[in-house]
Every structure is written in structure tokens, then in C-alpha cells.
N, C-alpha and C positions, 0 to 999 in steps of 0.2 A: 697681265704682262706670263710669262710665268718663269721657270732660271734662263731654260732655253734662248727663250725670247729677247731675256736681261743681259745676258752671253751678247750673243748678234748685238745686242746698240751698245756695249761695253767694246765690244772689240771693233764696229765703226765709230762709238764717239774716240776713242783714246788711244784710233789707227794702231789696237793691237791686234794680232789673229785667235782665233776663237779659244785655241787653245790656252794662249798666257792669259784671256779674257774667264777664261773658266779657273785657272789660276788661282789670278789678282781675288774671286771672287770666293773660288772657295776657302782660300788666307781672311779675307773679312768679314767672312760668319765664322769663322773655326775661330778667331779671335774675339769675336761679340760671345761666344757659342763659353767657350774657355773662360771670359774676363767673368759674367753674368755668372759659370757654378764654381767661382772663387769667391763670388755673394760681391761681384762687383760695378762698377757701372761704365759706359761709353757714352761718351758724346761728341756727336759731331755738330759743332757752332753753326747754328740755322735747319737743321735738320730736326735734329729731336738725339731724345735720353733714348739709350734704351737700358731696365736696370732690374732690378728684382725685388718681392713685393711680401711678406710674411704675408699668409692667411690664416686666421686662428679656426682652432678645431670649434668643429658644430655639430645641434645636430640634423640629421634629418629622416628622410621618410620614403622607407622603399617600393615607389609609383604600383607594384604588384602589391605589395602586401598591406600597404600602407603599413607599416613595420617603425619604428621610429630604427637610425640606426646613427652610429658617431660616422661623422664623414671627420679622420686628422687632418692636422695643421697641413698647409704646404706652403711648397715655400716657387709664384712665380712668377715669370717673365713679364717684365711690364714693359710699353716706349709709349711717353711721352715726347710729342715732333715740339719742334722748335719754331720758331715762329717767324722765321721765312717761308716752312713746308706751306706751316698753317695758311698765310700770307697767301702762297703760289694757287691754294686747291681752291681756294673764299674769291676767285680775280682778285 
């Protein structure tokens, strides 16, 4: 499902226009993004938790030259599914 299909699904099930559904989805995504950028987490009970994890600096290899390179530390967005979502997927 892509973003346009998700907007259509939201519009149908929430009895909204597609424009209202698009604004609602954009607001949700912006809220999650802003919270993660500040280092927070977003928990949707039953669905899952969006958070940020630190990845330590490490050494890697350039695949073309075989030369060792330093890969810097980074913050990585993560998603941990909730029980209800896991149960729905697993039938």
C-alpha cells in the first residue's frame, strides 16, 4: 500500500474527504518525525512504538578498494510492533 492508497483507505473508513485524510496523515507523520528528531518516542498502544536508537561508530571496508573506512556513529529510527499488531499479522 502506498501513501495515496492509505489516504483513500483513511477517507473511506473515517468518512473524511481525501483532502482531510491527507492532512490527517501528514499531521501524524510530521508529529512522529518531529518527536523522533528531538530524541523522543511515540507509542500507539497495541500498534507499536517508534523510537530512536544510537548506532556506535565502527570500521567498515570500501567494497571497491578493500580499504578500511571509519563509519561514524548515527541515530537510527526504529519501530517495535505491539502485541495487537503482531497477533493480527500472525493470524
